C-alpha positions as CSV (number, residue, x, y, z in Angstrom):
1,M,-1.7,-13.8,-123.8
2,D,-1.5,-10.4,-125.6
3,I,-0.3,-10.2,-129.1
4,L,1.0,-6.9,-128.8
5,E,2.9,-7.5,-125.9
6,I,4.4,-10.8,-127.6
7,R,5.2,-8.2,-130.6
8,K,7.1,-5.7,-128.5
9,K,9.2,-8.3,-127.0
10,C,10.2,-9.7,-130.3
11,R,10.9,-6.2,-131.9
12,D,13.1,-5.7,-128.8
13,D,15.0,-8.7,-129.3
14,L,13.9,-10.0,-125.6
15,I,13.9,-13.2,-126.9
16,E,15.2,-16.7,-125.7
17,V,15.7,-19.7,-128.3
18,T,15.2,-23.2,-126.8
19,S,17.4,-25.9,-128.1
20,H,14.2,-27.6,-129.1
21,I,13.1,-25.2,-131.5
22,L,16.7,-24.7,-132.8
23,L,16.5,-28.4,-134.0
24,R,13.0,-28.5,-135.2
25,C,13.8,-25.4,-137.4
26,Q,16.5,-27.2,-138.8
27,Q,14.9,-30.0,-139.7
28,R,11.8,-28.2,-140.8
29,S,14.0,-25.5,-142.9
30,I,12.4,-22.6,-141.1
31,S,14.5,-19.8,-140.5
32,Y,14.8,-17.3,-137.4
33,K,13.8,-14.7,-139.7
34,E,10.6,-16.5,-140.8
35,I,9.7,-16.9,-137.4
36,K,10.0,-13.3,-136.3
37,E,7.8,-12.4,-139.5
38,V,5.2,-14.7,-138.3
39,I,5.4,-13.1,-134.7
40,L,5.1,-9.9,-136.0
41,N,2.5,-10.2,-138.5
42,G,0.4,-13.2,-137.2
43,E,-2.5,-13.8,-134.8
44,I,-2.7,-16.1,-131.7
45,I,-5.1,-18.7,-132.7
46,E,-4.6,-21.1,-129.3
47,D,-4.0,-19.9,-125.5
48,Y,-2.2,-22.0,-123.2
49,P,-2.6,-20.2,-120.0
50,E,-1.6,-22.9,-117.5
51,D,1.7,-24.1,-119.4
52,Y,4.6,-24.3,-117.0
53,P,7.0,-22.7,-116.6
54,Y,5.3,-19.7,-118.4
55,P,2.1,-19.3,-120.2
56,S,2.2,-19.9,-123.8
57,C,0.5,-19.5,-127.1
58,L,0.0,-20.7,-130.7
59,I,0.4,-18.1,-133.3
60,L,-0.5,-18.5,-137.0
61,G,1.5,-16.4,-139.4
62,Y,2.5,-16.2,-143.0
63,T,5.9,-15.3,-144.2
64,I,6.7,-12.5,-147.0
65,G,7.3,-15.5,-149.4
66,K,3.6,-16.9,-148.4
67,K,4.8,-19.8,-146.1
68,V,2.4,-20.6,-143.5
69,I,4.1,-21.3,-140.1
70,H,2.7,-22.0,-136.7
71,V,5.0,-20.8,-134.0
72,V,4.6,-21.7,-130.0
73,V,5.8,-18.9,-127.7
74,G,6.1,-18.8,-124.0
75,M,6.2,-15.2,-122.3
76,S,7.9,-14.3,-118.9
77,E,7.7,-11.0,-117.4
78,T,10.9,-10.1,-119.2
79,K,11.5,-12.6,-122.3
80,L,9.8,-14.3,-125.1
81,W,10.7,-18.0,-125.3
82,L,10.4,-19.6,-128.5
83,I,9.5,-23.2,-128.2
84,T,8.8,-24.8,-131.3
85,A,7.6,-24.1,-135.0
86,Y,6.3,-25.8,-137.7
87,I,4.5,-25.9,-140.9
88,P,1.1,-27.1,-140.3
89,D,-0.4,-30.3,-141.9
90,P,-3.5,-29.7,-144.1
91,E,-4.4,-33.1,-143.0
92,R,-4.6,-32.0,-139.4
93,W,-6.0,-28.1,-139.7
94,S,-8.9,-26.2,-141.5
95,E,-8.1,-24.8,-144.9
96,D,-7.2,-21.3,-143.0
97,F,-5.0,-23.5,-140.7
98,K,-6.8,-22.0,-137.8
99,T,-8.6,-24.8,-136.2
100,R,-7.5,-28.5,-135.7
101,K,-9.6,-31.0,-137.7
102,E,-11.7,-33.5,-135.4
103,G,-10.0,-37.0,-136.0
């Protein structure tokens, strides 16, 4: 997936929010504003081109307040789909939060 295309859809508010991400963000105290910050300033660390119904990817980013967040997004021709977001667990991720630890 192309981070520039993802950012364009985000800036243009061509975003669909799933009920799953709404629930998870409420549980994890992650705001919509923080998700947009991560998408607009983060980087793709995993790509899932075979995901259904749309290809998706995992984006790593930092909020203005320095909170590290992973966001999973899917992308159709016209929309960006917010799937889930979470604070990565240091026990499961490398120090820079880009690589999953073997386990």
